[in-house]
Structure formats: structure tokens, C-alpha cells
C-alpha positions in Angstrom: 0.1 -0.2 0.0 1.3 3.1 -0.9 2.3 6.1 1.7 1.0 9.4 2.1 3.8 11.5 2.2 1.4 14.6 2.9 0.5 13.7 6.3 2.6 13.5 9.1 2.8 10.2 10.8 1.3 10.3 14.5 3.6 8.5 17.2 3.4 4.7 18.0 2.0 4.9 22.0 0.3 8.3 23.1 -1.1 9.3 26.7 -4.2 11.2 27.5 -3.5 14.2 28.4 -5.5 14.4 31.8 -1.9 12.4 32.8 -0.1 15.3 31.9 -2.7 17.3 34.0 -2.0 15.0 37.0 1.7 15.2 37.0 1.5 18.9 37.3 -0.5 19.0 39.6 1.9 16.3 41.7 4.5 18.8 41.2 3.0 21.5 42.8 2.0 19.5 45.6 5.6 18.0 46.2 6.9 21.9 45.8 4.2 22.7 48.8 6.0 20.2 50.3 9.2 21.2 50.6 10.6 23.5 52.8 10.4 26.9 52.6 13.6 28.4 51.3 14.9 31.7 52.3 13.2 34.4 51.6 16.1 37.2 50.7 18.3 34.6 48.8 18.5 35.3 45.2 17.9 33.1 42.5 21.2 32.4 40.1 21.0 35.2 37.4 22.8 35.4 33.7 22.7 38.1 31.5 23.9 39.0 28.5 24.2 41.5 26.4 24.8 42.3 22.6 23.4 38.9 21.1 20.7 39.8 18.0 22.5 41.4 14.8 19.4 42.4 13.6 18.9 45.3 16.6 20.9 48.0 17.6 21.1 47.0 21.3 20.0 43.3 22.8 19.7 41.4 26.1 18.7 38.3 27.3 18.7 37.1 30.9 17.6 34.3 32.4 17.0 33.4 36.1 17.3 30.4 38.3 13.5 29.7 38.3 13.5 29.0 34.8 12.4 32.6 33.5 14.2 33.8 30.0 13.5 37.0 28.5 14.7 37.8 25.5 15.4 41.9 24.3 15.6 44.2 21.3 16.0 47.9 21.4 16.4 50.4 18.5 17.7 54.1 19.1 16.5 56.9 18.1 14.0 57.4 15.1 12.5 60.4 13.5 8.6 60.7 14.9 6.2 62.5 13.3 5.1 64.4 16.2 7.1 67.3 17.7 7.9 67.3 21.2 10.1 65.7 23.6 11.6 61.9 22.8 9.6 58.9 23.7 10.0 55.5 24.5 7.8 53.2 23.0 7.8 49.7 24.9 6.2 46.2 23.8 5.7 42.9 25.8 5.2 39.3 23.9 4.6 36.2 25.7 6.5 33.0 23.8 3.1 30.9 22.6 5.4 27.8 24.6 6.4 30.5 27.6 4.0 29.6 30.5 1.2 26.6 30.6 -1.3 26.1 28.0 -1.3 26.6 24.7 -2.5 30.2 23.2 -5.5 31.1 20.9 -7.6 29.4 23.8 -10.8 32.0 25.1 -8.9 33.7 27.5 -6.6 34.9 24.9 -8.4 38.1 25.5 -7.3 38.5 28.7 -3.8 37.3 27.8 -3.4 40.3 25.4 -4.8 42.6 27.9 -1.9 41.4 30.3 0.8 42.2 27.4 0.0 45.9 27.2 -0.2 46.1 31.0 2.9 44.3 31.3 4.3 46.9 28.6 2.6 49.8 30.2 4.8 48.8 33.4 8.0 48.3 31.0 7.6 52.0 29.9 7.0 53.1 33.2 9.8 51.6 34.6 12.3 53.0 32.3 11.6 56.1 31.4 13.3 57.6 34.5 15.9 56.0 33.4 16.4 57.4 30.1 17.7 60.7 29.2 14.9 61.2 26.7 15.4 65.5 27.1 18.6 64.5 24.6 16.2 62.9 21.8 13.9 65.7 20.8 11.2 64.3 18.3 12.9 61.2 18.3 11.5 57.8 19.3 13.2 55.1 21.1 11.9 51.4 20.8 12.1 48.3 23.2 10.6 44.8 22.4 10.5 42.3 25.2 9.8 38.5 24.4 9.0 36.4 27.5 10.2 33.0 26.2 9.5 31.4 29.3 7.9 32.0 32.1 9.3 31.0 35.7 8.1 33.5 37.6 8.8 36.7 38.3 8.9 37.3 34.7 8.3 41.1 34.3 11.4 41.9 37.1 13.3 40.3 34.3 11.9 41.9 31.6 12.9 45.4 33.0 16.6 44.6 33.8 17.1 43.1 29.9 15.3 46.1 28.5 17.5 48.2 30.8 20.3 46.0 28.9 19.4 46.1 25.6 18.7 50.2 25.8 22.5 50.5 26.9 23.7 48.0 24.6 21.8 50.3 21.8 24.3 53.2 22.9 21.3 55.1 24.3 21.9 57.9 27.0 20.7 56.7 30.2 21.1 58.0 33.7 21.5 54.7 35.5 20.8 50.7 34.4 17.0 49.9 35.8 17.2 46.7 37.9 13.8 44.9 38.3 12.9 42.5 41.8 10.1 40.6 42.5 8.4 39.8 45.7 5.9 37.9 47.0 3.9 36.7 50.0 2.5 33.5 50.7 -0.9 33.1 51.9 0.1 31.9 55.5 -0.7 34.5 58.0 3.1 34.1 59.5 4.6 34.5 56.3 7.0 36.6 55.4 8.0 37.8 52.2 10.2 36.3 49.4 13.0 37.3 46.7 12.1 36.2 42.8 9.4 33.8 43.3 9.1 31.2 41.2 5.9 30.6 38.8 3.7 28.5 41.6 5.0 30.4 44.4 3.4 33.4 42.6 0.6 31.6 41.5 -0.3 31.1 45.0 0.8 34.2 46.8 -1.6 36.2 48.9 0.2 39.8 47.5 2.8 40.7 44.9 5.5 43.7 44.5 7.9 44.6 41.5 9.8 47.3 41.5 12.2 48.6 39.5 15.5 50.9 41.2 18.4 53.1 39.4 20.9 51.8 41.8 23.5 54.2 41.1 21.2 57.0 42.1 19.4 55.0 45.1 15.9 55.8 42.9 12.8 54.2 42.7 11.3 54.1 39.1 8.6 52.1 39.7 6.6 50.0 42.5 3.7 47.8 41.0 2.2 45.4 43.1 -1.5 44.1 44.9 -3.3 41.6 47.0 -3.4 41.3 50.4 0.0 42.2 52.1 -0.9 42.5 55.3 -0.5 46.4 57.3 1.7 49.2 55.6 4.9 48.0 57.7 4.8 44.6 56.0 4.9 46.3 52.8 8.0 49.1 54.1 9.6 45.9 55.0 9.0 44.2 51.3 10.0 47.1 49.6 13.2 47.3 52.0 14.3 44.0 50.7 13.3 44.5 47.2 15.9 47.9 47.4 18.7 45.2 48.5 17.6 42.8 45.5 17.9 45.0 43.2 21.7 46.2 44.8 22.8 42.9 44.6 22.0 42.1 40.8 23.2 45.6 39.8 27.4 44.2 39.4 25.9 41.0 37.3 24.1 43.3 34.9 26.9 45.9 34.7 29.3 43.0 34.1 27.3 41.8 31.2 27.1 45.4 29.7 31.1 45.6 29.8 31.6 42.4 28.7 29.9 43.2 25.7 31.3 46.4 24.6 35.0 44.5 25.0 33.5 42.2 22.6 32.4 44.4 20.1 35.5 46.5 20.2 37.4 43.3 19.6 35.4 42.6 17.3 36.4 45.9 15.3 39.6 45.7 15.9 40.0 42.2 14.3 38.1 43.9 11.4 40.6 46.4 10.8 43.3 44.2 11.1 42.0 42.1 8.3 41.4 45.1 6.1 44.6 46.7 6.7 46.0 43.2 5.9 44.0 42.6 2.8 44.9 46.5 1.4 
């Protein structure tokens, strides 16, 4: 019997979707049964700038919880409307970024969440950029969430600031993002950089952006039942400390990107001189 090459053959063995849903529930139960981690501990952070050749600036940030964000930035472009410079931010989730699939009935809510994240990204980045240096110009930054393991918006803030700096945009300082959450337990304390299961179960969330060299907070976003004002103040202090501890890693990644760019330019110049 001839084969139908227009059709992809399915797997020889398959499992019902309910099996995978049960496995995810078991993972959540195991995570809930583990001993609580140190609330002041930061997850491992990896940052690299200057990845994309199609953009003037780019950066990639990955957290130990599995969150992965890729950002691209473009320098000043002419704007039709007069006035000071504008910063345009875009935030998108990859179809495979989190649980479930896009295109389901809640896709409209997901698009609204992306617009809210883009607005929050702009709010966090605008105080860090010297927009007065770019009259009648637009600066653009696009953040793509490749995997959502928790603290996604905070990672996007750090990655977007790195991408803008890598693009040569004049900035007052790098904006560093840090996320916190408070578990639903009555006596629970705030914890830094929550994972995705911790965020889903949290009674309150908080994301802040800091310009560490200026010691200036550029954005504070949060909500939920966080307790009395003293608890929120404690969360802010913990988040500020987390931003300061991440700052050297981001600065070092930007320095390494500049060194790679200088080495590439020197090698190109040497090759041109040799061929001449």
C-alpha cells in the first residue's frame, strides 16, 4: 500500500492529556511540601548583552527559576509629532512561554495582560533614559518572554535596560527589576524572586524597579493582601536590597558586551589593513 507523504504520522504510543495534568498537580504538591527557602535568597541570574545582530541593542536574562527573557532595542528614530523623545515598549509572551496554549478562550485576557506589562515596562524604564537628549525622536524596546518561571516582569525590566544601554542610548543608570511575593500563610514573610507556582499561590505580589547608582525607585507595582503598611515597607526594603545585589551582574554583562564589540572592530580593522 503506498504511503501518504502529505500526512505526518502520529506517535506509535500516546498518553491521555489528563495524565500530564495530573503530573503537573503532583509537581505543585511536591513543591508545596518542601521546606520553605530563604526569603532573602536571590535565584541565580544570567545576563548577556549584544546577542542579536538585527537590532541596535539586545540582551538576554535568565533566572534560576526558569524565566527567560530576550529583549531588543533600537536607537532614536524620527517621530512625526513634535515634542520630547518618546519611549515605546512592547511586551509579548511566546506561545510556549507558560502552561497551556495560546488561542484559547482566554487569549483576549492574555493580550490585555501583555499591554499592561508593556505599560509597566515603560513606567520602569522612562526615568532611566535621558529622553531630553532625543527631541522629536522615538526609542523602541521589545521584550519577548520565552519561558515564564516566575518574576517575569522584573526580569524584563532588567533585560530591557541592558538592551537600551547596549544600543548606545544615553541613560542615567540601568534599571534593575526585582519581584517579591507573600505566601497566603498568616505569618509568612515576603520572599524574593518567586517562582511561578509561588506567584500563583501568593496572597500579594510586588515588583519594583531601581536605579541603583542614583538610589532612585523608578516604579513600584503590586497588589493583594500584604498585611499592614509595615509589611509593605519591609517588602520594599527587601526588594531594594535584591536590586542592589543584582546590579553588579548586569553591569558586568554590559562591560563584556562592549569588550566583545571592541575586539570585533579591532579584528575587522586588522583584516582590512592586511588585505590592503
